[in-house]
PAZAPA-4460 file (N, C-alpha, C; in steps of 0.05 Angstrom, whole numbers, plus 32768, in hexadecimal, padded with zeros to 4 digits):
% residues 130
    n_x    n_y    n_z   ca_x   ca_y   ca_z    c_x    c_y    c_z   seq   type   mol
   7F11   7F2E   7CE9   7EF8   7F30   7CDB   7EE5   7F42   7CEC     1      M     A
   7ED9   7F54   7CDF   7EC6   7F67   7CED   7EAC   7F58   7CF5     2      A     A
   7EA1   7F61   7D0A   7E88   7F56   7D14   7E71   7F5F   7D01     3      E     A
   7E5F   7F4C   7CFB   7E48   7F53   7CEB   7E38   7F69   7CF8     4      H     A
   7E2D   7F7B   7CE8   7E1E   7F92   7CF3   7E07   7F89   7D05     5      A     A
   7DF9   7F73   7CFE   7DE3   7F6B   7D0E   7DEC   7F5D   7D28     6      N     A
   7E03   7F52   7D29   7E0F   7F48   7D42   7E14   7F60   7D54     7      V     A
   7E20   7F75   7D48   7E25   7F8D   7D58   7E0C   7F9A   7D62     8      S     A
   7DF6   7F9A   7D52   7DDC   7FA4   7D5B   7DD2   7F95   7D73     9      L     A
   7DD2   7F7A   7D71   7DC9   7F6A   7D87   7DDA   7F6D   7DA0    10      L     A
   7DF4   7F6D   7D9C   7E06   7F71   7DB3   7E00   7F8C   7DC1    11      R     A
   7DFC   7FA0   7DB1   7DF5   7FBA   7DBC   7DDB   7FB9   7DCD    12      R     A
   7DC8   7FAA   7DC3   7DAE   7FA6   7DD1   7DB2   7F98   7DEB    13      G     A
   7DC1   7F82   7DEB   7DC5   7F73   7E04   7DD5   7F84   7E18    14      Y     A
   7DE8   7F93   7E0F   7DF7   7FA4   7E22   7DE5   7FBA   7E2D    15      E     A
   7DD4   7FC5   7E1C   7DC1   7FDA   7E26   7DAD   7FCE   7E3A    16      A     A
   7DA3   7FB6   7E35   7D91   7FA9   7E47   7D9E   7FA5   7E62    17      F     A
   7DB7   7F9B   7E62   7DC5   7F96   7E7B   7DC9   7FB0   7E8C    18      A     A
   7DCC   7FC6   7E7E   7DD0   7FE0   7E8C   7DB6   7FEF   7E91    19      K     A
   7D9F   7FE5   7E87   7D86   7FF3   7E8A   7D85   800C   7E78    20      G     A
   7D93   800B   7E62   7D96   8022   7E50   7D7E   8022   7E3C    21      D     A
   7D68   802E   7E44   7D50   802D   7E33   7D54   803E   7E1A    22      V     A
   7D63   8053   7E1B   7D68   8063   7E03   7D75   8053   7DEC    23      A     A
   7D89   8043   7DF3   7D95   8032   7DDF   7D83   801C   7DD6    24      T     A
   7D74   8010   7DE8   7D60   7FFB   7DE0   7D4C   8007   7DCD    25      L     A
   7D44   8020   7DD1   7D31   802D   7DBE   7D3D   802E   7DA2    26      T     A
   7D57   8032   7DA0   7D64   8033   7D86   7D67   8017   7D7A    27      E     A
   7D69   8002   7D8A   7D6D   7FE7   7D80   7D53   7FDB   7D75    28      V     A
   7D3C   7FE1   7D81   7D22   7FD6   7D79   7D14   7FE9   7D66    29      F     A
   7D07   7FDD   7D51   7CF7   7FEC   7D3F   7CDE   7FF5   7D4E    30      S     A
   7CD1   8009   7D44   7CB9   8014   7D51   7CA2   7FFE   7D52    31      E     A
   7CA2   7FED   7D3D   7C8D   7FD9   7D3B   7C96   7FBD   7D42    32      D     A
   7CAB   7FBB   7D53   7CB7   7FA1   7D5B   7CA1   7F90   7D68    33      V     A
   7CA4   7F75   7D64   7C92   7F62   7D71   7CA3   7F4E   7D80    34      V     A
   7C9D   7F4A   7D9A   7CAC   7F38   7DAB   7C9A   7F20   7DB3    35      W     A
   7CA3   7F08   7DAD   7C94   7EF0   7DB3   7CA0   7EE3   7DCB    36      H     A
   7C90   7EE2   7DE1   7C99   7ED6   7DFA   7C88   7EBD   7DFF    37      Q     A
   7C94   7EA5   7DFC   7C84   7E8D   7DFE   7C7D   7E86   7E1B    38      P     A
   7C6C   7E72   7E1D   7C66   7E66   7E38   7C4B   7E6D   7E42    39      G     A
   7C48   7E66   7E5C   7C2F   7E6A   7E6B   7C36   7E77   7E86    40      T     A
   7C42   7E8E   7E85   7C4A   7E9C   7E9D   7C42   7EB9   7E9B    41      N     A
   7C47   7EC8   7EB0   7C3F   7EE4   7EB0   7C4C   7EF6   7E9B    42      L     A
   7C62   7EED   7E8F   7C70   7EFC   7E7A   7C69   7EF3   7E5E    43      L     A
   7C5C   7EDC   7E5C   7C56   7ED0   7E41   7C43   7EE2   7E31    44      S     A
   7C48   7EE2   7E17   7C36   7EF1   7E05   7C45   7EFD   7DEE    45      G     A
   7C37   7F0C   7DDF   7C43   7F1A   7DC8   7C41   7F38   7DCE    46      E     A
   7C58   7F45   7DCC   7C5A   7F62   7DD2   7C5F   7F70   7DB8    47      Y     A
   7C4C   7F82   7DB0   7C4E   7F90   7D97   7C54   7FAD   7D9B    48      G     A
   7C6A   7FB6   7D8E   7C72   7FD2   7D8F   7C89   7FD6   7DA3    49      G     A
   7C99   7FEA   7D9D   7CB1   7FEF   7DAD   7CAB   7FF4   7DCA    50      R     A
   7C96   8004   7DD0   7C90   800B   7DEC   7C87   7FF2   7DFB    51      Q     A
   7C78   7FE1   7DEE   7C6F   7FC8   7DFC   7C86   7FB6   7E01    52      A     A
   7C99   7FB4   7DEE   7CB0   7FA3   7DF2   7CC2   7FAE   7E09    53      V     A
   7CC6   7FC8   7E08   7CD6   7FD4   7E1E   7CC9   7FD1   7E39    54      L     A
   7CAF   7FD3   7E3A   7CA0   7FCF   7E53   7CA3   7FB2   7E5C    55      A     A
   7CA2   7F9F   7E4A   7CA6   7F83   7E50   7CC2   7F7F   7E5C    56      F     A
   7CD6   7F88   7E4E   7CF2   7F85   7E58   7CF6   7F93   7E73    57      L     A
   7CE8   7FA9   7E77   7CEA   7FB8   7E90   7CDD   7FA9   7EA7    58      G     A
   7CCD   7F95   7EA2   7CC0   7F86   7EB8   7CD3   7F72   7EC4    59      R     A
   7CE8   7F69   7EB5   7CF9   7F53   7EBE   7D08   7F5A   7ED8    60      L     A
   7D13   7F72   7EDA   7D22   7F79   7EF2   7D10   7F7B   7F0B    61      A     A
   7CFA   7F8A   7F0A   7CE9   7F8B   7F22   7CDD   7F70   7F2B    62      P     A
   7CD5   7F60   7F17   7CCA   7F46   7F1E   7CDE   7F33   7F2A    63      L     A
   7CF8   7F37   7F24   7D0D   7F26   7F2F   7D1D   7F34   7F45    64      S     A
   7D13   7F4A   7F4F   7D21   7F58   7F64   7D3D   7F62   7F5B    65      G     A
   7D3E   7F67   7F41   7D58   7F71   7F35   7D6C   7F5C   7F30    66      G     A
   7D65   7F42   7F32   7D78   7F2C   7F2E   7D7A   7F21   7F12    67      T     A
   7D67   7F29   7F00   7D67   7F1E   7EE5   7D80   7F25   7ED6    68      F     A
   7D8E   7F11   7ECB   7DA7   7F16   7EBC   7DA7   7F05   7EA3    69      R     A
   7DB3   7F0F   7E8E   7DB7   7F00   7E75   7DD5   7EFE   7E71    70      V     A
   7DDF   7EE5   7E6F   7DFB   7EE0   7E69   7DFC   7ED8   7E4C    71      E     A
   7E06   7EE9   7E3B   7E07   7EE4   7E1F   7E1E   7ED0   7E18    72      L     A
   7E17   7EBB   7E0A   7E2B   7EA7   7E02   7E35   7EAC   7DE5    73      H     A
   7E22   7EB3   7DD3   7E2B   7EB7   7DB8   7E15   7EC6   7DA9    74      D     A
   7E1D   7ED5   7D94   7E0B   7EE2   7D82   7E11   7EDA   7D66    75      L     A
   7DFD   7ED5   7D56   7DFF   7ECE   7D3A   7DED   7EE0   7D2A    76      L     A
   7DF5   7EE6   7D12   7DE3   7EF8   7D02   7DE9   7EF5   7CE4    77      A     A
   7DD4   7EFB   7CD5   7DD5   7EFE   7CB8   7DC9   7F19   7CB1    78      S     A
   7DC2   7F1D   7C98   7DB7   7F37   7C90   7D9C   7F3D   7C9C    79      E     A
   7D8C   7F28   7CA1   7D70   7F2C   7CAA   7D6A   7F1F   7CC5    80      Q     A
   7D7D   7F0F   7CD0   7D77   7F01   7CE9   7D8F   7F02   7CFB    81      H     A
   7D88   7EFE   7D15   7D9D   7EFB   7D29   7D94   7EE7   7D3E    82      G     A
   7DA7   7EDB   7D4C   7DA0   7EC8   7D61   7DB4   7ECC   7D78    83      A     A
   7DA9   7ECA   7D90   7DB9   7ECC   7DA8   7DB7   7EB3   7DB8    84      A     A
   7DCD   7EA8   7DC1   7DCE   7E91   7DD3   7DD6   7E9C   7DEE    85      L     A
   7DC5   7E97   7E02   7DCA   7EA4   7E1C   7DC0   7E92   7E33    86      S     A
   7DC7   7E9B   7E4A   7DBE   7E8F   7E63   7DB1   7EA5   7E73    87      R     A
   7D99   7EA0   7E7C   7D8A   7EB3   7E8D   7D89   7EA8   7EAA    88      Q     A
   7D8F   7EBA   7EBD   7D8E   7EB2   7ED9   7D7E   7EC8   7EE8    89      T     A
   7D71   7EBF   7EFD   7D62   7ED2   7F0E   7D59   7EC3   7F27    90      A     A
   7D51   7ED3   7F3B   7D44   7EC8   7F53   7D29   7ED6   7F56    91      S     A
   7D16   7EC7   7F60   7CFB   7ED3   7F63   7CEA   7EC1   7F76    92      R     A
   7CE1   7ECD   7F8B   7CCF   7EC0   7F9E   7CD9   7EA4   7FA6    93      Q     A
   7CF3   7EA3   7FAD   7D00   7E8A   7FB6   7D06   7E77   7F9F    94      G     A
   7D01   7E7E   7F86   7D07   7E6D   7F70   7D20   7E77   7F61    95      K     A
   7D2E   7E65   7F54   7D46   7E6C   7F45   7D41   7E66   7F27    96      Q     A
   7D4A   7E78   7F16   7D49   7E73   7EF9   7D65   7E70   7EEF    97      L     A
   7D6A   7E5C   7EE0   7D84   7E57   7ED2   7D7C   7E4A   7EB8    98      D     A
   7D79   7E5A   7EA3   7D6D   7E50   7E8A   7D7F   7E56   7E72    99      A     A
   7D83   7E42   7E61   7D90   7E47   7E47   7D7B   7E50   7E34   100      L     A
   7D81   7E64   7E24   7D6E   7E71   7E13   7D7A   7E77   7DF7   101      V     A
   7D69   7E74   7DE3   7D70   7E7D   7DC8   7D5B   7E92   7DC1   102      V     A
   7D65   7EA9   7DB9   7D54   7EBF   7DB0   7D5A   7EC3   7D92   103      Q     A
   7D45   7EC3   7D82   7D47   7EC7   7D65   7D3B   7EE2   7D5E   104      V     A
   7D49   7EF1   7D4E   7D40   7F0C   7D47   7D3E   7F0F   7D29   105      Y     A
   7D2A   7F1E   7D21   7D28   7F28   7D05   7D31   7F45   7D06   106      H     A
   7D42   7F4B   7CF3   7D4F   7F66   7CF2   7D4A   7F73   7CD7   107      I     A
   7D42   7F8C   7CD7   7D3D   7F9A   7CBE   7D47   7FB7   7CC2   108      R     A
   7D56   7FC1   7CAF   7D60   7FDC   7CAF   7D6E   7FE3   7CCA   109      D     A
   7D7E   7FD0   7CD4   7D8E   7FD5   7CEC   7D7E   7FD6   7D06   110      G     A
   7D66   7FCA   7D06   7D56   7FCA   7D1E   7D49   7FAE   7D21   111      K     A
   7D46   7FA6   7D3A   7D37   7F8D   7D40   7D1A   7F92   7D3C   112      V     A
   7D0D   7F81   7D2A   7CF1   7F84   7D24   7CE0   7F6E   7D31   113      T     A
   7CED   7F58   7D38   7CDE   7F42   7D45   7CF1   7F31   7D55   114      E     A
   7CE7   7F25   7D6B   7CF8   7F14   7D7C   7CE7   7EFC   7D86   115      A     A
   7CF4   7EE5   7D86   7CE8   7ECD   7D90   7CFB   7EC1   7DA5   116      W     A
   7CF0   7EB7   7DBB   7D00   7EAB   7DD0   7CFB   7E8D   7DD2   117      N     A
   7D10   7E7D   7DD5   7D0E   7E60   7DD8   7D1E   7E58   7DF0   118      F     A
   7D11   7E4B   7E03   7D1E   7E43   7E1C   7D24   7E25   7E1C   119      F     A
   7D3A   7E1E   7E27   7D42   7E01   7E29   7D2C   7DF2   7E38   120      Q     A
   7D21   7DFE   7E4D   7D0C   7DF0   7E5D   7CF6   7E05   7E62   121      D     A
   7CE2   7E04   7E50   7CCC   7E18   7E52   7CBD   7E14   7E6C   122      Q     A
   7CB9   7DFB   7E75   7CAB   7DF6   7E8E   7CB9   7E04   7EA6   123      R     A
   7CD3   7E02   7EA7   7CE2   7E0F   7EBC   7CDF   7E2D   7EBB   124      L     A
   7CE0   7E38   7EA3   7CDD   7E55   7EA0   7CC1   7E5E   7EA8   125      Y     A
   7CAD   7E4F   7EA0   7C91   7E55   7EA8   7C8E   7E54   7EC6   126      D     A
   7C99   7E40   7ED3   7C96   7E3D   7EF0   7CA4   7E55   7EFF   127      E     A
   7CBB   7E5E   7EF4   7CC9   7E74   7F01   7CB9   7E8D   7EFF   128      F     A
   7CAD   7E93   7EE8   7C9F   7EAD   7EE5   7C82   7EAC   7EEC   129      W     A
   7C78   7E95   7EF7   7C5C   7E92   7EFE   7C58   7E99   7F1C   130      S     A
***
């Protein structure tokens, strides 16, 4: 059975993120994408527009000394939505991050238009990035 087109889109995005491939990420996100980052830490907030989202994603490596990683467990998708189950790990200022994450995406015309992040332990995530 062939992989759903939106699973392929998300997989392409995760692979591009892991490689630092901004050109491919630019193709994955719509120009008006909105990224919702929950919590009360230095990364929390709503990022509107492709450039703002790419700038947000670009902060993860420098803030973690290049240790931020996403281990993808599974991708699910329908015609308008996708979800990623993953584990995020990183080191920062003597702290360790090991978080289970669900990311939910809205997809339109073959591009991610909105993203929401849900962390197994938001308090742990906030402490790490604070």
